[in-house]
GUMIZA-580695 format. One record per residue: x, y, z of N, C-alpha, C in turn. Coordinates in steps of 0.001 Angstrom, whole numbers, padded with zeros to 6 digits, always signed. Layout:
N
XYZXYZXYZ
...
# end
This chain:
194
+047940+037049-019877+047895+035654-019442+048245+034741-020606
+048712+033561-020262+049080+032607-021302+047999+031537-021442
+048085+030803-022527+047208+029659-022753+047932+028401-022288
+047189+027496-021692+047786+026267-021164+048518+025492-022258
+047927+025369-023431+048565+024613-024508+049904+025230-024889
+049989+026561-024949+051251+027229-025275+052291+026973-024188
+051857+027051-022936+052757+026806-021814+053315+025379-021878
+052452+024417-022180+052884+023019-022273+053872+022811-023418
+053644+023484-024547+054574+023350-025679+055967+023861-025306
+056023+024974-024602+057315+025515-024157+057955+024556-023159
+057172+024061-022229+057675+023165-021194+058204+021846-021767
+057572+021335-022828+057890+019998-023360+059376+019816-023660
+060074+020885-024010+061507+020805-024314+062331+020391-023097
+061792+020568-021903+062540+020325-020670+062162+019011-019991
+061264+018258-020558+060776+017041-019933+061869+015988-019793
+062618+015740-020853+063650+014707-020800+063063+013357-020444
+063696+012657-019497+063200+011342-019084+062536+011411-017709
+061983+012572-017397+061319+012754-016101+059973+012042-016055
+059605+011628-014856+058248+011149-014607+057363+012394-014590
+056241+012349-015285+055383+013517-015373+053968+013180-014950
+053438+013972-014024+052050+013841-013586+051304+015026-014192
+050544+014789-015282+049901+015915-015952+048696+016479-015208
+048206+015785-014196+047056+016290-013461+045905+016594-014400
+045203+017664-014123+044040+018020-014929+044429+018657-016256
+045704+018896-016474+046173+019459-017748+046471+018358-018756
+046154+017124-018422+046484+015998-019285+045953+016112-020691
+044813+016741-020857+044249+016866-022206+045156+017703-023099
+045948+018592-022522+046900+019379-023302+048200+018609-023508
+048590+017838-022513+049878+017159-022532+049891+015930-023431
+048784+015241-023543+048739+013945-024204+049304+013991-025623
+049058+015055-026360+049559+015150-027731+051016+015607-027804
+051547+016166-026728+052921+016659-026717+053926+015646-026192
+053460+014721-025391+054361+013794-024717+055110+012916-025711
+056402+012767-025448+057206+011865-026263+057584+010610-025468
+056988+010450-024287+057290+009283-023465+056078+008959-022584
+055037+008433-023216+053801+008136-022485+054011+007133-021359
+055022+006285-021476+055271+005296-020425+055609+005972-019098
+056174+007192-019147+056517+007905-017915+055511+008996-017566
+054371+009020-018277+053277+009928-017928+052372+009183-016955
+052254+009686-015751+051447+009019-014734+050032+009570-014815
+049261+008983-015718+047884+009390-015954+046969+008493-015131
+046853+008769-013874+046055+007901-013015+044624+008373-012892
+044198+009227-013779+042849+009758-013663+042861+010850-012622
+041726+011128-012105+041614+012190-011111+041520+011587-009726
+042589+011732-008935+042452+011325-007540+041462+012286-006890
+041081+012023-005692+040190+012949-005007+040773+014343-005126
+039930+015338-005359+040433+016686-005543+041326+017037-004362
+042503+017526-004672+043491+017804-003645+044559+016740-003584
+044500+015735-004458+045411+014602-004366+046627+014633-005256
+046690+015551-006220+047818+015530-007151+049146+015861-006477
+049168+016799-005555+050406+017156-004863+050979+015985-004088
+050114+015256-003396+050556+014084-002648+051080+012989-003566
+050443+012823-004712+050896+011842-005688+052286+012215-006208
+052472+013484-006553+053780+013934-007025+054859+013747-005970
+054538+014093-004727+055491+013916-003634+055853+012446-003459
+054868+011580-003459+055126+010145-003300+056036+009602-004384
+055787+010011-005625+056638+009559-006725+058061+010085-006574
+058200+011349-006177+059539+011937-006006+060318+011228-004910
+059647+010881-003818+060325+010180-002723+060651+008738-003102
+059757+008113-003872+059975+006722-004265+061066+006573-005318
+061234+007594-006153+062223+007532-007228+063153+008740-007176
+064021+008816-006174+064914+009963-006044+065913+010100-007198
+066034+009053-007997+066948+009072-009141+066331+009735-010381
+065052+010074-010332+064351+010648-011480+063758+011994-011124
+063775+012927-012071+063010+014153-011890+061530+013792-011959
+060736+014430-011110+059284+014273-011141+058694+015656-011373
+057892+015771-012408+057262+017035-012750+055761+016887-012585
+055204+017771-011783+053782+017723-011451+053101+018966-011966
+051974+018787-012673+051132+019902-013075+049862+019851-012241
+049752+020800-011360+048649+020906-010411+047703+022007-010877
+046542+022102-010265+045627+023212-010546+045333+023926-009231
+044938+025194-009327+044706+025947-008107+043502+025425-007337
+042489+024932-008032+041346+024346-007336+041755+023106-006565
+042577+022287-007190+043096+021081-006560+043955+021448-005349
+044826+022427-005522+045724+022838-004447+044957+023441-003263
+043928+024224-003558+043162+024819-002463+042472+023768-001600
+042189+022614-002178+041558+021541-001401+042536+020902-000422
+043839+021175-000602+044845+020536+000236+046087+021410+000352
+045915+022640+000829+047058+023549+000929+048170+023011+001827
+047821+022145+002753+048823+021574+003642+049880+020770+002916
+049599+020333+001689+050588+019557+000944+051832+020399+000654
+051680+021720+000559+052847+022570+000318+053829+022481+001484
+053324+022509+002701+054195+022390+003871+054831+020997+003939
+054055+019982+003580+054578+018614+003601+055680+018434+002565
+055462+018940+001361+056498+018850+000323+057745+019602+000765
+057566+020816+001300+058710+021612+001740+059480+020901+002851
+058767+020261+003763+059434+019555+004846+060227+018353+004321
+059645+017609+003413+060322+016432+002853+061438+016839+001895
+061298+018000+001277+062316+018622+000406+062910+017696-000656
+062075+017041-001455+062659+016198-002498+063344+017059-003558
+064633+016881-003769+065362+017723-004721+064999+017448-006175
+064192+016421-006411+063821+016030-007772+062386+016414-008129
+061690+017199-007284+060281+017539-007537+060151+018968-008076
+059486+019058-009221+059215+020329-009898+057699+020476-009974
+057165+021370-009161+055724+021505-008936+055208+022732-009697
+054490+022492-010784+053917+023557-011590+052436+023700-011262
+051986+024920-011094+050576+025195-010822+049981+025916-012016
+048916+025363-012565+048198+025999-013665+046969+026658-013059
+047011+027979-012983+045980+028766-012301+045140+029512-013331
+043912+029014-013539+043010+029687-014471+041878+030424-013753
+041874+030388-012428+040906+031143-011647+039525+030534-011543
+039318+029368-012186+037991+028740-012162+038136+027228-012020
+037043+026609-011629+036965+025151-011639+036516+024758-013051
+037467+024682-013974+037153+024503-015392+036463+023178-015687
+036819+022121-014967+036267+020808-015287+034832+020629-014811
+034340+021533-013990+032953+021403-013518+032067+022547-014005
+032544+023330-014960+031679+024331-015555+032115+025769-015393
+033236+026024-014762+033754+027381-014704+033388+028195-013475
+032985+027538-012405+032713+028270-011171+034007+028918-010687
+033932+030151-010174+035164+030823-009742+035796+030157-008521
+037105+030082-008538+037863+029607-007382+037854+030751-006363
+037639+030471-005076+037600+031545-004078+038837+032441-004108
+038602+033744-004124+039642+034773-004047+040684+034642-005157
+040264+034158-006307+041172+033790-007400+042098+034919-007850
+041650+036140-007847+042473+037236-008368+043461+037803-007357
+043395+037356-006118+044247+037952-005085+045274+037000-004489
+045170+035725-004787+046076+034751-004170+047417+034723-004895
+048486+034777-004137+049853+034658-004671+050389+033297-004235
+050152+032298-005058+050526+030929-004700+052025+030768-004521
+052819+031505-005283+054268+031416-005111+054685+031908-003729
+054004+032935-003230+054295+033462-001892+053898+032434-000827
+052762+031788-001039+052323+030743-000097+053345+029597-000076
+053776+029157-001260+054749+028064-001331+056045+028444-000634
+056517+029655-000882+057747+030118-000230+057545+030166+001287
+056394+030651+001717+056093+030712+003143+056006+029346+003791
+055649+028334+003006+055602+026961+003517+056981+026317+003560
+057970+026953+002913+059326+026430+002980+059938+025983+001667
+059229+026154+000553+059863+025852-000735+061060+026782-000887
+062233+026257-001203+063403+027129-001345+063345+028020-002581
+062616+027581-003594+062482+028384-004812+061016+028390-005239
+060499+029573-005549+059119+029695-006024+059052+030848-007016
+058290+030647-008073+058185+031607-009162+056712+031806-009513
+056429+032924-010183+055091+033178-010714+055225+033810-012092
+054416+033339-013027+054450+033845-014397+053034+034110-014891
+052901+035186-015646+051632+035486-016313+051809+035568-017825
+053043+035701-018295+053309+035861-019727+054184+034725-020237
+053867+034230-021417+054569+033079-021979+056058+033362-022199
+056402+034562-022628+057812+034897-022856+058623+034840-021574
+058060+035356-020490+058747+035308-019196+058904+033868-018719
+057856+033077-018916+057900+031660-018540+059011+030950-019322
+059067+031192-020622+060067+030552-021469+061485+030954-021052
+061676+032223-020741+063003+032684-020310+063368+032149-018925
+062397+031902-018076+062659+031425-016723+062909+029939-016601
+062443+029150-017562+062554+027693-017448+063982+027154-017342
+064962+027683-018059+066312+027133-017887+066804+027217-016439
+066576+028326-015781+066978+028452-014375+066171+027516-013484
+064863+027458-013725+063991+026608-012910+064414+025145-013024
+064565+024672-014247+064869+023260-014460+066336+022936-014203
+067193+023943-014219+068615+023719-013980+068976+023616-012509
+068077+024045-011637+068339+023984-010204+067603+022840-009548
+067915+022589-008275+067257+021493-007567+065856+021874-007101
+065074+020858-006828+063761+021029-006220+063900+020948-004717
+062825+021035-003999+061521+021274-004600+061417+022718-005063
+060781+022872-006190+060554+024196-006740+059072+024299-007084
+058523+025489-006905+057104+025744-007167+057011+026830-008233
+056188+026582-009263+056054+027523-010369+054572+027764-010637
+054089+028946-010276+052688+029313-010504+052559+029975-011869
+051645+029464-012685+051431+029993-014035+049981+030424-014180
+049764+031698-014412+048408+032231-014601+048024+032033-016062
+046937+031306-016301+046509+030990-017661+045070+031435-017896
+044732+031542-019158+043381+031891-019580+042449+030728-019242
+041283+031005-018644+040346+029907-018364+039790+029320-019661
+039851+028014-019756+039258+027303-020887+038308+026291-020274
+037039+026602-020342+036027+025873-019577+035403+024767-020410
+035286+023623-019793+034601+022485-020403+033161+022501-019907
+032238+022843-020768+030852+022946-020332+030058+021657-020486
+030605+020688-021180+029928+019402-021292+029877+018739-019919
+028804+018074-019596+028803+017306-018351+029963+016314-018349
+030527+016085-017195+031732+015270-017075+031594+013912-017758
+030471+013261-017618+030285+011934-018202+030261+011904-019714
+030058+013053-020365+029981+013090-021830+031215+013692-022481
+032217+014045-021709+033423+014646-022273+034302+013601-022920
+035086+014052-023918+036068+013175-024543+037171+012912-023529
+037448+011666-023298+038491+011308-022334+039854+011441-022985
+040760+012151-022321+042130+012238-022816+042930+011046-022348
+042518+010473-021244+043230+009308-020713+042545+008052-021231
+043295+007212-021899+042704+006005-022461+043246+004733-021812
+044289+004847-021015+044844+003666-020360+044180+003468-018999
+044067+002216-018597+043557+001921-017265+044637+002219-016236
+044267+002321-014976+045259+002536-013915+046277+001405-013900
+045790+000189-014105+046685-000962-014102+047709-000850-015239
+047260-000390-016410+048171-000244-017543+049184+000859-017293
+048755+001947-016666+049672+003043-016336+050778+002527-015421
+050403+001799-014380+051388+001259-013435+052316+000290-014140
+051773-000572-014963+052598-001540-015705+053576-000826-016622
+053119+000178-017382+053990+000935-018279+055072+001680-017513
+054697+002288-016402+055647+003041-015599+056717+002116-015024
+056306+000961-014519+057269-000004-013985+058236-000466-015083
+057698-000735-016271+058543-001184-017375+059541-000090-017784
+059065+001139-017874+059946+002247-018273+061035+002516-017250
+060735+002253-015987+061704+002488-014921+062557+001263-014619
+062239+000134-015250+063009-001082-015028+062745-001717-013673
+061536-001518-013181+061140-002078-011885+060198-003244-012142
+060447-004387-011523+059652-005591-011747+058272-005528-011366
# end
């Protein structure tokens, strides 16, 4: 299995000027990002909301690549979003799943059936034209040129080592320091939208 931070470092080379929704992986992404204005750090929508947010951004800005980092716990709360994304088929959406097998932000409780779920198979079954799964960093690195060189929607499941935050949520160091209003203002400015 790979570490999330290593996966993000490899991925960072492919970001370009894409809109990026770091989801719950934001604590890893914040130090790697070279364009915070296009990082949509809206905090945590209701669990299950990151896929819908990524889809909305992709549909609203078809001229920009949108890269979403989702988690398996988040996705399990709203598996129907895979069918919705596949139906809408935004060619600019790159949907990455960071699967650590646990609810890391709430103390490491196991995600149901974590060792047996093939999320790439589920995504393909929902209609994603391209879906991949990686467990090793070298394979992920070799696969990214093909993934990013083709159209979306594409789904990429990445199995990572669980890194559990045991501090109660209210006492954790916040990786997001901008308000929602500031995120929207920065994003509008970066995109040239009034």
